[in-house]
N, C-alpha and C positions, 0 to 999 in steps of 0.2 A: 551469217549464215549459220545454223546448228543442224549437225548431222550426229543423230546418236550420242549426244553429249560431247561431241567434238565441235569446235567452231573455227571459223576462219573469219578474218578480217580483211574487207576490200576498201579502197578509196584512201582518204586521208588517215583514217584509223590505222590502217595497215603501212602505208608507205612514208608518210610524214615528211613530203618533199620540201616542204617549208613554202611559206607565201613567196619567198624570192624566186622561187622556180617558175611560177606562173603556170604550172601544168597541173594543178590538183584535179580539176574535173576531167581533163584529159586522161591523166593517169588512171583515175578511178573508172573511166569507161573502158580504157584499154585492159585494166586488170580484170573487170567483171567479164569482158569479151573471152579473155585467155581463160579464166575460171570456168565459165559455162562450157567453153569448147573442150577443156579438159576432162570435165565431168561427163559431157557427151561421148568423149573418145574411151573414157573409162568404164563406160556402160553403168554408170551409177556408182562404182567402186571411189567413192569419196576419197579414201585415203591414198590411193593411187593418183587420183586426179589432183589432190593437195598437193602431193610430191612433186608431180610434174609441172603443175602450175608454178611452184618455187624455182625449180630448175630453169623454167623458161624465163620467169619474171624477175627473179630476184637479183641476178646479175646487173640488168638494165636499171633497177631501181637503185641498187647501191651506187651506180655511176652518176644517177641523177642527184642523189643525195649528197654525195662527195661534190658534186658541182654547185650545189646550192650552199654547202658549207663554204667553198672558196669565194662564191659570189658575197655572201654574208660578209666576209672579211673586208672585201673592198666597198661595200655599201655602208657600213658602219665603222670606219676607221678610227684607230687609236690615237692618232697624232694630228698635230696642225698640218704638217706635210701630206698626209694620208687624206684629210679633209679636202686640202687644196687640189691634190691630184684627182680625187674622185669628182670634185666639181668641174675641173677641165674636161674630164672624160665625158660627163654628162652634156657639157657644152658641144662636145664634138658630135654627139648623137643627132644634133640638128643638121649636120653634114651628111647627105645622102650616101656617100661611099662608106662612111664610118658606121652609119646607122645598119647598112646592109650587112657589114662584116659583123658587127655585133649580134644581129639578130640570127645569122647563120650558125651563131653557136648554140642556138636552142633547137636546132633541127634533130629529128629523132630518126635518122635514116640506119641505126645499127640495130633496130630491133624489127625483125621481119615477122609479120604475123601470120600464122598458118589459116588456111581456109578449113573450119571446121565443117 
């Protein structure tokens, strides 16, 4: 989006959550929702809207990016033991209890969206 020679990036161009996050499209839609809402609340003052958008969304995205970096280390291990450990973890994913535990790590309950 371009506003009087200012621009903002949304989606993967902005957040770069990594393919390993599995959240690219979701985060793009949530980011667009927040940006549109902040533009509405700011009455068209895009500089204020951009500032509020960053205050709301940046801490959440930094957490997602950090989690993706951590997951990448386990997904692409550097040692034989790490490869073995990763493979065992993937085998455990076929067990319901472990798969539910793993998937619970991807819930996004820490971002509360405003109703604009």
